DOGUMI-127205 format. One record per residue: chain; residue number from 1; y, z, x of N, C-alpha, C in turn. Coordinates in steps of 0.05 Angstrom, whole numbers, plus 32768, in hexadecimal, padded with zeros to 4 digits. Example, Ala and Ser with C-alpha at 12.3 -4.5 7.8 and 13.67 -1.06 7.14 Angstrom:
<recs>
<rec><kette>A</kette><nr>1</nr><n_north>7F8E</n_north><n_up>809C</n_up><n_east>8108</n_east><ca_north>7FA6</ca_north><ca_up>809C</ca_up><ca_east>80F6</ca_east><c_north>7FBE</c_north><c_up>809C</c_up><c_east>8108</c_east></rec>
<rec><kette>A</kette><nr>2</nr><n_north>7FD3</n_north><n_up>808E</n_up><n_east>8101</n_east><ca_north>7FEB</ca_north><ca_up>808F</ca_up><ca_east>8111</ca_east><c_north>8001</c_north><c_up>809D</c_up><c_east>8102</c_east></rec>
</recs>
This chain:
<recs>
<rec><kette>A</kette><nr>1</nr><n_north>863D</n_north><n_up>8576</n_up><n_east>8844</n_east><ca_north>8627</ca_north><ca_up>8588</ca_up><ca_east>8840</ca_east><c_north>8613</c_north><c_up>857B</c_up><c_east>882C</c_east></rec>
<rec><kette>A</kette><nr>2</nr><n_north>85FB</n_north><n_up>8579</n_up><n_east>8834</n_east><ca_north>85E6</ca_north><ca_up>856C</ca_up><ca_east>8824</ca_east><c_north>85DC</c_north><c_up>857F</c_up><c_east>880F</c_east></rec>
<rec><kette>A</kette><nr>3</nr><n_north>85D7</n_north><n_up>8575</n_up><n_east>87F7</n_east><ca_north>85CD</ca_north><ca_up>8586</ca_up><ca_east>87E2</ca_east><c_north>85AF</c_north><c_up>8581</c_up><c_east>87DC</c_east></rec>
<rec><kette>A</kette><nr>4</nr><n_north>85A3</n_north><n_up>856E</n_up><n_east>87EB</n_east><ca_north>8587</ca_north><ca_up>8568</ca_up><ca_east>87E7</ca_east><c_north>857B</c_north><c_up>855E</c_up><c_east>8801</c_east></rec>
<rec><kette>A</kette><nr>5</nr><n_north>8560</n_north><n_up>855C</n_up><n_east>8802</n_east><ca_north>8553</ca_north><ca_up>8553</ca_up><ca_east>881B</ca_east><c_north>855B</c_north><c_up>8536</c_up><c_east>8822</c_east></rec>
<rec><kette>A</kette><nr>6</nr><n_north>855D</n_north><n_up>8530</n_up><n_east>883C</n_east><ca_north>8566</ca_north><ca_up>8516</ca_up><ca_east>8846</ca_east><c_north>8554</c_north><c_up>84FF</c_up><c_east>883C</c_east></rec>
<rec><kette>A</kette><nr>7</nr><n_north>853A</n_north><n_up>8505</n_up><n_east>8838</n_east><ca_north>8528</ca_north><ca_up>84EF</ca_up><ca_east>8830</ca_east><c_north>8524</c_north><c_up>84ED</c_up><c_east>8812</c_east></rec>
<rec><kette>A</kette><nr>8</nr><n_north>8532</n_north><n_up>84FE</n_up><n_east>8803</n_east><ca_north>8531</ca_north><ca_up>84FC</ca_up><ca_east>87E5</ca_east><c_north>854D</c_north><c_up>8503</c_up><c_east>87DA</c_east></rec>
<rec><kette>A</kette><nr>9</nr><n_north>8560</n_north><n_up>84F1</n_up><n_east>87DF</n_east><ca_north>857B</ca_north><ca_up>84F6</ca_up><ca_east>87D7</ca_east><c_north>857F</c_north><c_up>84F5</c_up><c_east>87B9</c_east></rec>
<rec><kette>A</kette><nr>10</nr><n_north>8591</n_north><n_up>8506</n_up><n_east>87AF</n_east><ca_north>8598</ca_north><ca_up>8505</ca_up><ca_east>8793</ca_east><c_north>85AA</c_north><c_up>84ED</c_up><c_east>878F</c_east></rec>
<rec><kette>A</kette><nr>11</nr><n_north>85B1</n_north><n_up>84E7</n_up><n_east>8777</n_east><ca_north>85C2</ca_north><ca_up>84CF</ca_up><ca_east>8771</ca_east><c_north>85DD</c_north><c_up>84D0</c_up><c_east>877F</c_east></rec>
<rec><kette>A</kette><nr>12</nr><n_north>85E9</n_north><n_up>84E8</n_up><n_east>877F</n_east><ca_north>8604</ca_north><ca_up>84EB</ca_up><ca_east>878C</ca_east><c_north>8601</c_north><c_up>84E6</c_up><c_east>87AB</c_east></rec>
<rec><kette>A</kette><nr>13</nr><n_north>85EE</n_north><n_up>84F4</n_up><n_east>87B7</n_east><ca_north>85EA</ca_north><ca_up>84F1</ca_up><ca_east>87D4</ca_east><c_north>85E2</c_north><c_up>84D5</c_up><c_east>87DC</c_east></rec>
<rec><kette>A</kette><nr>14</nr><n_north>85D1</n_north><n_up>84C8</n_up><n_east>87CB</n_east><ca_north>85C9</ca_north><ca_up>84AD</ca_up><ca_east>87D0</ca_east><c_north>85E1</c_north><c_up>849A</c_up><c_east>87D1</c_east></rec>
<rec><kette>A</kette><nr>15</nr><n_north>85F2</n_north><n_up>849D</n_up><n_east>87BD</n_east><ca_north>860A</ca_north><ca_up>848C</ca_up><ca_east>87BC</ca_east><c_north>861C</c_north><c_up>8490</c_up><c_east>87D4</c_east></rec>
<rec><kette>A</kette><nr>16</nr><n_north>861F</n_north><n_up>84A9</n_up><n_east>87DC</n_east><ca_north>8630</ca_north><ca_up>84AF</ca_up><ca_east>87F3</ca_east><c_north>8624</c_north><c_up>84A3</c_up><c_east>880C</c_east></rec>
<rec><kette>A</kette><nr>17</nr><n_north>860B</n_north><n_up>84A7</n_up><n_east>8810</n_east><ca_north>85FD</ca_north><ca_up>849B</ca_up><ca_east>8828</ca_east><c_north>85FF</c_north><c_up>847D</c_up><c_east>8828</c_east></rec>
<rec><kette>A</kette><nr>18</nr><n_north>85FC</n_north><n_up>8471</n_up><n_east>8811</n_east><ca_north>85FD</ca_north><ca_up>8454</ca_up><ca_east>880F</ca_east><c_north>8619</c_north><c_up>844A</c_up><c_east>8817</c_east></rec>
<rec><kette>A</kette><nr>19</nr><n_north>862E</n_north><n_up>8456</n_up><n_east>880D</n_east><ca_north>8649</ca_north><ca_up>844E</ca_up><ca_east>8813</ca_east><c_north>864E</c_north><c_up>8451</c_up><c_east>8831</c_east></rec>
<rec><kette>A</kette><nr>20</nr><n_north>8647</n_north><n_up>8467</n_up><n_east>883D</n_east><ca_north>864C</ca_north><ca_up>846D</ca_up><ca_east>8859</ca_east><c_north>863C</c_north><c_up>845B</c_up><c_east>886B</c_east></rec>
<rec><kette>A</kette><nr>21</nr><n_north>8623</n_north><n_up>8458</n_up><n_east>8866</n_east><ca_north>8611</ca_north><ca_up>844A</ca_up><ca_east>8878</ca_east><c_north>8612</c_north><c_up>842C</c_up><c_east>8874</c_east></rec>
<rec><kette>A</kette><nr>22</nr><n_north>861C</n_north><n_up>8423</n_up><n_east>885D</n_east><ca_north>861E</ca_north><ca_up>8406</ca_up><ca_east>8859</ca_east><c_north>8630</c_north><c_up>83F9</c_up><c_east>886D</c_east></rec>
<rec><kette>A</kette><nr>23</nr><n_north>8646</n_north><n_up>8407</n_up><n_east>8874</n_east><ca_north>8658</ca_north><ca_up>83FD</ca_up><ca_east>8889</ca_east><c_north>864A</c_north><c_up>83FB</c_up><c_east>88A4</c_east></rec>
<rec><kette>A</kette><nr>24</nr><n_north>863B</n_north><n_up>840F</n_up><n_east>88AA</n_east><ca_north>862C</ca_north><ca_up>840F</ca_up><ca_east>88C4</ca_east><c_north>8618</c_north><c_up>83F7</c_up><c_east>88C4</c_east></rec>
<rec><kette>A</kette><nr>25</nr><n_north>860B</n_north><n_up>83F3</n_up><n_east>88AE</n_east><ca_north>85F8</ca_north><ca_up>83DD</ca_up><ca_east>88AC</ca_east><c_north>8605</c_north><c_up>83C2</c_up><c_east>88AF</c_east></rec>
<rec><kette>A</kette><nr>26</nr><n_north>861D</n_north><n_up>83BF</n_up><n_east>88A4</n_east><ca_north>862B</ca_north><ca_up>83A5</ca_up><ca_east>88A8</ca_east><c_north>8632</c_north><c_up>83A1</c_up><c_east>88C5</c_east></rec>
<rec><kette>A</kette><nr>27</nr><n_north>863A</n_north><n_up>83B5</n_up><n_east>88D3</n_east><ca_north>8641</ca_north><ca_up>83B3</ca_up><ca_east>88EF</ca_east><c_north>8628</c_north><c_up>83AC</c_up><c_east>88FF</c_east></rec>
<rec><kette>A</kette><nr>28</nr><n_north>8612</n_north><n_up>83B9</n_up><n_east>88F9</n_east><ca_north>85F9</ca_north><ca_up>83B2</ca_up><ca_east>8906</ca_east><c_north>85F2</c_north><c_up>8395</c_up><c_east>8902</c_east></rec>
<rec><kette>A</kette><nr>29</nr><n_north>85F6</n_north><n_up>838B</n_up><n_east>88EA</n_east><ca_north>85F1</ca_north><ca_up>836F</ca_up><ca_east>88E4</ca_east><c_north>8603</c_north><c_up>835C</c_up><c_east>88F3</c_east></rec>
<rec><kette>A</kette><nr>30</nr><n_north>861C</n_north><n_up>8364</n_up><n_east>88F6</n_east><ca_north>862F</ca_north><ca_up>8353</ca_up><ca_east>8906</ca_east><c_north>8626</c_north><c_up>8351</c_up><c_east>8923</c_east></rec>
<rec><kette>A</kette><nr>31</nr><n_north>861E</n_north><n_up>8367</n_up><n_east>892E</n_east><ca_north>8615</ca_north><ca_up>8367</ca_up><ca_east>894A</ca_east><c_north>85FB</c_north><c_up>8357</c_up><c_east>894D</c_east></rec>
<rec><kette>A</kette><nr>32</nr><n_north>85EA</n_north><n_up>8359</n_up><n_east>8939</n_east><ca_north>85D1</ca_north><ca_up>834A</ca_up><ca_east>8939</ca_east><c_north>85D7</c_north><c_up>832C</c_up><c_east>8939</c_east></rec>
<rec><kette>A</kette><nr>33</nr><n_north>85E9</n_north><n_up>8323</n_up><n_east>8927</n_east><ca_north>85F0</ca_north><ca_up>8307</ca_up><ca_east>8926</ca_east><c_north>85FB</c_north><c_up>82FD</c_up><c_east>8940</c_east></rec>
<rec><kette>A</kette><nr>34</nr><n_north>860C</n_north><n_up>830D</n_up><n_east>894C</n_east><ca_north>8617</ca_north><ca_up>8304</ca_up><ca_east>8966</ca_east><c_north>8602</c_north><c_up>8301</c_up><c_east>897B</c_east></rec>
<rec><kette>A</kette><nr>35</nr><n_north>85EF</n_north><n_up>8314</n_up><n_east>897C</n_east><ca_north>85D9</ca_north><ca_up>8311</ca_up><ca_east>8990</ca_east><c_north>85C9</c_north><c_up>82F8</c_up><c_east>898A</c_east></rec>
<rec><kette>A</kette><nr>36</nr><n_north>85C3</n_north><n_up>82F2</n_up><n_east>8971</n_east><ca_north>85B3</ca_north><ca_up>82DB</ca_up><ca_east>896A</ca_east><c_north>85C2</c_north><c_up>82C1</c_up><c_east>8971</c_east></rec>
<rec><kette>A</kette><nr>37</nr><n_north>85DC</n_north><n_up>82C2</n_up><n_east>896D</n_east><ca_north>85EC</ca_north><ca_up>82AA</ca_up><ca_east>8970</ca_east><c_north>85EF</c_north><c_up>82A1</c_up><c_east>898D</c_east></rec>
<rec><kette>A</kette><nr>38</nr><n_north>85E8</n_north><n_up>82B3</n_up><n_east>899F</n_east><ca_north>85E9</ca_north><ca_up>82AC</ca_up><ca_east>89BB</ca_east><c_north>85D2</c_north><c_up>829A</c_up><c_east>89C4</c_east></rec>
<rec><kette>A</kette><nr>39</nr><n_north>85BE</n_north><n_up>8298</n_up><n_east>89B3</n_east><ca_north>85A6</ca_north><ca_up>8289</ca_up><ca_east>89BA</ca_east><c_north>85A4</c_north><c_up>826E</c_up><c_east>89AC</c_east></rec>
<rec><kette>A</kette><nr>40</nr><n_north>858C</n_north><n_up>8265</n_up><n_east>89A9</n_east><ca_north>8587</ca_north><ca_up>824A</ca_up><ca_east>899E</ca_east><c_north>858E</c_north><c_up>8248</c_up><c_east>8981</c_east></rec>
<rec><kette>A</kette><nr>41</nr><n_north>8590</n_north><n_up>825D</n_up><n_east>8972</n_east><ca_north>8595</ca_north><ca_up>825C</ca_up><ca_east>8956</ca_east><c_north>85B2</c_north><c_up>8257</c_up><c_east>894F</c_east></rec>
<rec><kette>A</kette><nr>42</nr><n_north>85C3</n_north><n_up>8254</n_up><n_east>8963</n_east><ca_north>85E0</ca_north><ca_up>8250</ca_up><ca_east>895D</ca_east><c_north>85E6</c_north><c_up>8237</c_up><c_east>894E</c_east></rec>
<rec><kette>A</kette><nr>43</nr><n_north>85D3</n_north><n_up>8224</n_up><n_east>894D</n_east><ca_north>85D7</ca_north><ca_up>820B</ca_up><ca_east>893F</ca_east><c_north>85D4</c_north><c_up>820E</c_up><c_east>8921</c_east></rec>
<rec><kette>A</kette><nr>44</nr><n_north>85C9</n_north><n_up>8225</n_up><n_east>8918</n_east><ca_north>85C6</ca_north><ca_up>8229</ca_up><ca_east>88FB</ca_east><c_north>85E2</c_north><c_up>822A</c_up><c_east>88EE</c_east></rec>
<rec><kette>A</kette><nr>45</nr><n_north>85E4</n_north><n_up>821B</n_up><n_east>88D8</n_east><ca_north>85FE</ca_north><ca_up>821A</ca_up><ca_east>88CA</ca_east><c_north>8604</c_north><c_up>8235</c_up><c_east>88BC</c_east></rec>
<rec><kette>A</kette><nr>46</nr><n_north>85F0</n_north><n_up>8242</n_up><n_east>88B1</n_east><ca_north>85F4</ca_north><ca_up>825A</ca_up><ca_east>88A1</ca_east><c_north>85DF</c_north><c_up>826F</c_up><c_east>88A9</c_east></rec>
<rec><kette>A</kette><nr>47</nr><n_north>85E6</n_north><n_up>8288</n_up><n_east>88A5</n_east><ca_north>85D3</ca_north><ca_up>829E</ca_up><ca_east>88AA</ca_east><c_north>85BF</c_north><c_up>829F</c_up><c_east>8893</c_east></rec>
<rec><kette>A</kette><nr>48</nr><n_north>85A5</n_north><n_up>82A2</n_up><n_east>8899</n_east><ca_north>8591</ca_north><ca_up>82A3</ca_up><ca_east>8884</ca_east><c_north>8590</c_north><c_up>82BF</c_up><c_east>8877</c_east></rec>
<rec><kette>A</kette><nr>49</nr><n_north>85A6</n_north><n_up>82C5</n_up><n_east>8868</n_east><ca_north>85AB</ca_north><ca_up>82E0</ca_up><ca_east>885E</ca_east><c_north>8594</c_north><c_up>82EC</c_up><c_east>884E</c_east></rec>
<rec><kette>A</kette><nr>50</nr><n_north>8587</n_north><n_up>82DC</n_up><n_east>883E</n_east><ca_north>8572</ca_north><ca_up>82E7</ca_up><ca_east>882C</ca_east><c_north>8556</c_north><c_up>82E0</c_up><c_east>8833</c_east></rec>
<rec><kette>A</kette><nr>51</nr><n_north>8552</n_north><n_up>82D5</n_up><n_east>884B</n_east><ca_north>8538</ca_north><ca_up>82CD</ca_up><ca_east>8854</ca_east><c_north>8526</c_north><c_up>82E5</c_up><c_east>8858</c_east></rec>
<rec><kette>A</kette><nr>52</nr><n_north>850C</n_north><n_up>82E1</n_up><n_east>8854</n_east><ca_north>84F9</ca_north><ca_up>82F7</ca_up><ca_east>8857</ca_east><c_north>84F9</c_north><c_up>8303</c_up><c_east>8873</c_east></rec>
<rec><kette>A</kette><nr>53</nr><n_north>84F9</n_north><n_up>82F1</n_up><n_east>8887</n_east><ca_north>84F9</ca_north><ca_up>82FA</ca_up><ca_east>88A3</ca_east><c_north>8514</c_north><c_up>8309</c_up><c_east>88A9</c_east></rec>
<rec><kette>A</kette><nr>54</nr><n_north>852A</n_north><n_up>82FE</n_up><n_east>889F</n_east><ca_north>8544</ca_north><ca_up>830B</ca_up><ca_east>88A4</ca_east><c_north>8544</c_north><c_up>8327</c_up><c_east>8898</c_east></rec>
<rec><kette>A</kette><nr>55</nr><n_north>853A</n_north><n_up>832A</n_up><n_east>8880</n_east><ca_north>853A</ca_north><ca_up>8345</ca_up><ca_east>8874</ca_east><c_north>8527</c_north><c_up>8358</c_up><c_east>8882</c_east></rec>
<rec><kette>A</kette><nr>56</nr><n_north>8510</n_north><n_up>834E</n_up><n_east>888C</n_east><ca_north>84FE</ca_north><ca_up>835F</ca_up><ca_east>889B</ca_east><c_north>850C</c_north><c_up>836A</c_up><c_east>88B4</c_east></rec>
<rec><kette>A</kette><nr>57</nr><n_north>851A</n_north><n_up>8358</n_up><n_east>88C2</n_east><ca_north>8528</ca_north><ca_up>8360</ca_up><ca_east>88DB</ca_east><c_north>853E</c_north><c_up>8374</c_up><c_east>88D4</c_east></rec>
<rec><kette>A</kette><nr>58</nr><n_north>854D</n_north><n_up>836E</n_up><n_east>88BE</n_east><ca_north>8563</ca_north><ca_up>837F</ca_up><ca_east>88B6</ca_east><c_north>8559</c_north><c_up>839B</c_up><c_east>88AF</c_east></rec>
<rec><kette>A</kette><nr>59</nr><n_north>8543</n_north><n_up>839D</n_up><n_east>88A2</n_east><ca_north>8537</ca_north><ca_up>83B7</ca_up><ca_east>889B</ca_east><c_north>8531</c_north><c_up>83C7</c_up><c_east>88B4</c_east></rec>
<rec><kette>A</kette><nr>60</nr><n_north>8526</n_north><n_up>83B9</n_up><n_east>88C8</n_east><ca_north>8520</ca_north><ca_up>83C6</ca_up><ca_east>88E1</ca_east><c_north>8539</c_north><c_up>83CF</c_up><c_east>88EF</c_east></rec>
<rec><kette>A</kette><nr>61</nr><n_north>854E</n_north><n_up>83BF</n_up><n_east>88EF</n_east><ca_north>8567</ca_north><ca_up>83C6</ca_up><ca_east>88FC</ca_east><c_north>8575</c_north><c_up>83DE</c_up><c_east>88F0</c_east></rec>
<rec><kette>A</kette><nr>62</nr><n_north>8574</n_north><n_up>83E1</n_up><n_east>88D6</n_east><ca_north>8582</ca_north><ca_up>83F7</ca_up><ca_east>88C8</ca_east><c_north>856F</c_north><c_up>840F</c_up><c_east>88C3</c_east></rec>
<rec><kette>A</kette><nr>63</nr><n_north>8556</n_north><n_up>840C</n_up><n_east>88CA</n_east><ca_north>8542</ca_north><ca_up>8421</ca_up><ca_east>88C5</ca_east><c_north>854A</c_north><c_up>843C</c_up><c_east>88D0</c_east></rec>
<rec><kette>A</kette><nr>64</nr><n_north>8558</n_north><n_up>843D</n_up><n_east>88E6</n_east><ca_north>855F</ca_north><ca_up>8457</ca_up><ca_east>88F2</ca_east><c_north>8576</c_north><c_up>8465</c_up><c_east>88E2</c_east></rec>
<rec><kette>A</kette><nr>65</nr><n_north>8583</n_north><n_up>8456</n_up><n_east>88D1</n_east><ca_north>8599</ca_north><ca_up>8462</ca_up><ca_east>88C1</ca_east><c_north>858F</c_north><c_up>8471</c_up><c_east>88A9</c_east></rec>
<rec><kette>A</kette><nr>66</nr><n_north>8577</n_north><n_up>846C</n_up><n_east>88A0</n_east><ca_north>856E</ca_north><ca_up>8477</ca_up><ca_east>8887</ca_east><c_north>8557</c_north><c_up>848B</c_up><c_east>888A</c_east></rec>
<rec><kette>A</kette><nr>67</nr><n_north>8559</n_north><n_up>84A0</n_up><n_east>887A</n_east><ca_north>8543</ca_north><ca_up>84B2</ca_up><ca_east>8877</ca_east><c_north>8537</c_north><c_up>84B0</c_up><c_east>885B</c_east></rec>
<rec><kette>A</kette><nr>68</nr><n_north>8548</n_north><n_up>84A9</n_up><n_east>8848</n_east><ca_north>853E</ca_north><ca_up>84A4</ca_up><ca_east>882C</ca_east><c_north>8537</c_north><c_up>8487</c_up><c_east>882B</c_east></rec>
<rec><kette>A</kette><nr>69</nr><n_north>851D</n_north><n_up>8480</n_up><n_east>8827</n_east><ca_north>8515</ca_north><ca_up>8464</ca_up><ca_east>8828</ca_east><c_north>8522</c_north><c_up>8453</c_up><c_east>8813</c_east></rec>
<rec><kette>A</kette><nr>70</nr><n_north>852D</n_north><n_up>845E</n_up><n_east>87FE</n_east><ca_north>853B</ca_north><ca_up>844E</ca_up><ca_east>87EA</ca_east><c_north>8553</c_north><c_up>8440</c_up><c_east>87F5</c_east></rec>
<rec><kette>A</kette><nr>71</nr><n_north>855F</n_north><n_up>844A</n_up><n_east>880A</n_east><ca_north>8577</ca_north><ca_up>843E</ca_up><ca_east>8816</ca_east><c_north>8570</c_north><c_up>8425</c_up><c_east>8826</c_east></rec>
<rec><kette>A</kette><nr>72</nr><n_north>8558</n_north><n_up>8422</n_up><n_east>882F</n_east><ca_north>8551</ca_north><ca_up>840D</ca_up><ca_east>8842</ca_east><c_north>8558</c_north><c_up>83F1</c_up><c_east>8839</c_east></rec>
<rec><kette>A</kette><nr>73</nr><n_north>8550</n_north><n_up>83E9</n_up><n_east>8821</n_east><ca_north>8556</ca_north><ca_up>83CE</ca_up><ca_east>8818</ca_east><c_north>8573</c_north><c_up>83C9</c_up><c_east>8815</c_east></rec>
<rec><kette>A</kette><nr>74</nr><n_north>8582</n_north><n_up>83DC</n_up><n_east>880A</n_east><ca_north>859F</ca_north><ca_up>83D9</ca_up><ca_east>8807</ca_east><c_north>85AD</c_north><c_up>83D6</c_up><c_east>8822</c_east></rec>
<rec><kette>A</kette><nr>75</nr><n_north>85A5</n_north><n_up>83E6</n_up><n_east>8835</n_east><ca_north>85B2</ca_north><ca_up>83E4</ca_up><ca_east>884F</ca_east><c_north>85A9</c_north><c_up>83CB</c_up><c_east>885E</c_east></rec>
<rec><kette>A</kette><nr>76</nr><n_north>8590</n_north><n_up>83C2</n_up><n_east>885A</n_east><ca_north>8587</ca_north><ca_up>83A9</ca_up><ca_east>8866</ca_east><c_north>8597</c_north><c_up>8392</c_up><c_east>885B</c_east></rec>
<rec><kette>A</kette><nr>77</nr><n_north>859D</n_north><n_up>8392</n_up><n_east>8841</n_east><ca_north>85AD</ca_north><ca_up>837D</ca_up><ca_east>8835</ca_east><c_north>85C9</c_north><c_up>837D</c_up><c_east>8840</c_east></rec>
<rec><kette>A</kette><nr>78</nr><n_north>85D4</n_north><n_up>8395</n_up><n_east>8844</n_east><ca_north>85EF</ca_north><ca_up>8397</ca_up><ca_east>8850</ca_east><c_north>85EF</c_north><c_up>838D</c_up><c_east>886C</c_east></rec>
<rec><kette>A</kette><nr>79</nr><n_north>85DB</n_north><n_up>8393</n_up><n_east>887B</n_east><ca_north>85D8</ca_north><ca_up>838A</ca_up><ca_east>8897</ca_east><c_north>85D8</c_north><c_up>836B</c_up><c_east>8897</c_east></rec>
<rec><kette>A</kette><nr>80</nr><n_north>85C8</n_north><n_up>835F</n_up><n_east>8887</n_east><ca_north>85C6</ca_north><ca_up>8342</ca_up><ca_east>8886</ca_east><c_north>85E0</c_north><c_up>8335</c_up><c_east>887D</c_east></rec>
<rec><kette>A</kette><nr>81</nr><n_north>85EE</n_north><n_up>8342</n_up><n_east>8869</n_east><ca_north>8608</ca_north><ca_up>8338</ca_up><ca_east>8861</ca_east><c_north>861D</c_north><c_up>833A</c_up><c_east>8877</c_east></rec>
<rec><kette>A</kette><nr>82</nr><n_north>861B</n_north><n_up>834F</n_up><n_east>8887</n_east><ca_north>862D</ca_north><ca_up>8352</ca_up><ca_east>889E</ca_east><c_north>8628</c_north><c_up>833C</c_up><c_east>88B3</c_east></rec>
<rec><kette>A</kette><nr>83</nr><n_north>860E</n_north><n_up>8336</n_up><n_east>88B7</n_east><ca_north>8607</ca_north><ca_up>8320</ca_up><ca_east>88C9</ca_east><c_north>8611</c_north><c_up>8305</c_up><c_east>88BF</c_east></rec>
<rec><kette>A</kette><nr>84</nr><n_north>860D</n_north><n_up>8301</n_up><n_east>88A5</n_east><ca_north>8616</ca_north><ca_up>82E7</ca_up><ca_east>8899</ca_east><c_north>8634</c_north><c_up>82E4</c_up><c_east>889B</c_east></rec>
<rec><kette>A</kette><nr>85</nr><n_north>8643</n_north><n_up>82FA</n_up><n_east>8896</n_east><ca_north>8660</ca_north><ca_up>82F9</ca_up><ca_east>8898</ca_east><c_north>8669</c_north><c_up>82F3</c_up><c_east>88B4</c_east></rec>
<rec><kette>A</kette><nr>86</nr><n_north>865C</n_north><n_up>82FF</n_up><n_east>88C8</n_east><ca_north>8663</ca_north><ca_up>82F9</ca_up><ca_east>88E4</ca_east><c_north>865D</c_north><c_up>82DC</c_up><c_east>88EA</c_east></rec>
<rec><kette>A</kette><nr>87</nr><n_north>8646</n_north><n_up>82D3</n_up><n_east>88E1</n_east><ca_north>863D</ca_north><ca_up>82B8</ca_up><ca_east>88E7</ca_east><c_north>8651</c_north><c_up>82A4</c_up><c_east>88DC</c_east></rec>
<rec><kette>A</kette><nr>88</nr><n_north>865B</n_north><n_up>82A9</n_up><n_east>88C4</n_east><ca_north>866E</ca_north><ca_up>8297</ca_up><ca_east>88B7</ca_east><c_north>8689</c_north><c_up>8295</c_up><c_east>88C7</c_east></rec>
<rec><kette>A</kette><nr>89</nr><n_north>8691</n_north><n_up>82AB</n_up><n_east>88D3</n_east><ca_north>86AB</ca_north><ca_up>82AB</ca_up><ca_east>88E1</ca_east><c_north>86A7</c_north><c_up>82AC</c_up><c_east>8900</c_east></rec>
<rec><kette>A</kette><nr>90</nr><n_north>868F</n_north><n_up>82A5</n_up><n_east>890A</n_east><ca_north>868A</ca_north><ca_up>82A7</ca_up><ca_east>8926</ca_east><c_north>869D</c_north><c_up>8296</c_up><c_east>8937</c_east></rec>
<rec><kette>A</kette><nr>91</nr><n_north>86A4</n_north><n_up>829F</n_up><n_east>894E</n_east><ca_north>86B6</ca_north><ca_up>8291</ca_up><ca_east>895F</ca_east><c_north>86AB</c_north><c_up>8275</c_up><c_east>8968</c_east></rec>
<rec><kette>A</kette><nr>92</nr><n_north>86BD</n_north><n_up>8263</n_up><n_east>896F</n_east><ca_north>86B4</ca_north><ca_up>8248</ca_up><ca_east>8977</ca_east><c_north>86A0</c_north><c_up>8248</c_up><c_east>898E</c_east></rec>
<rec><kette>A</kette><nr>93</nr><n_north>86A2</n_north><n_up>825B</n_up><n_east>89A0</n_east><ca_north>868F</ca_north><ca_up>825B</ca_up><ca_east>89B7</ca_east><c_north>8672</c_north><c_up>8260</c_up><c_east>89AE</c_east></rec>
<rec><kette>A</kette><nr>94</nr><n_north>866F</n_north><n_up>8269</n_up><n_east>8996</n_east><ca_north>8654</ca_north><ca_up>826E</ca_up><ca_east>898B</ca_east><c_north>864A</c_north><c_up>8258</c_up><c_east>8979</c_east></rec>
<rec><kette>A</kette><nr>95</nr><n_north>8659</n_north><n_up>8242</n_up><n_east>8979</n_east><ca_north>8651</ca_north><ca_up>822B</ca_up><ca_east>8968</ca_east><c_north>8648</c_north><c_up>8215</c_up><c_east>897A</c_east></rec>
<rec><kette>A</kette><nr>96</nr><n_north>8637</n_north><n_up>8204</n_up><n_east>896F</n_east><ca_north>862D</ca_north><ca_up>81ED</ca_up><ca_east>897E</ca_east><c_north>8640</c_north><c_up>81D6</c_up><c_east>897B</c_east></rec>
</recs>
């Protein structure tokens, strides 16, 4: 049960939403990395986790998870971390 509006969460609700949705953001990132790895970028040794373009795309991917805009950057970072983790352990068929 929410105690405040979805777009202006109190500290308690913000923390709860962050914990719950961070996991979803990581999974979104893992799926994203797998889609990317099927193409020409598979030769990249590491995921560009903190790149400006990477973060822009991550924000767009997790945008539907958030109503409070303060969550966006934290969830985008979790998304990119999930992608980087998948990239690090990607199966041999996704490597050059």
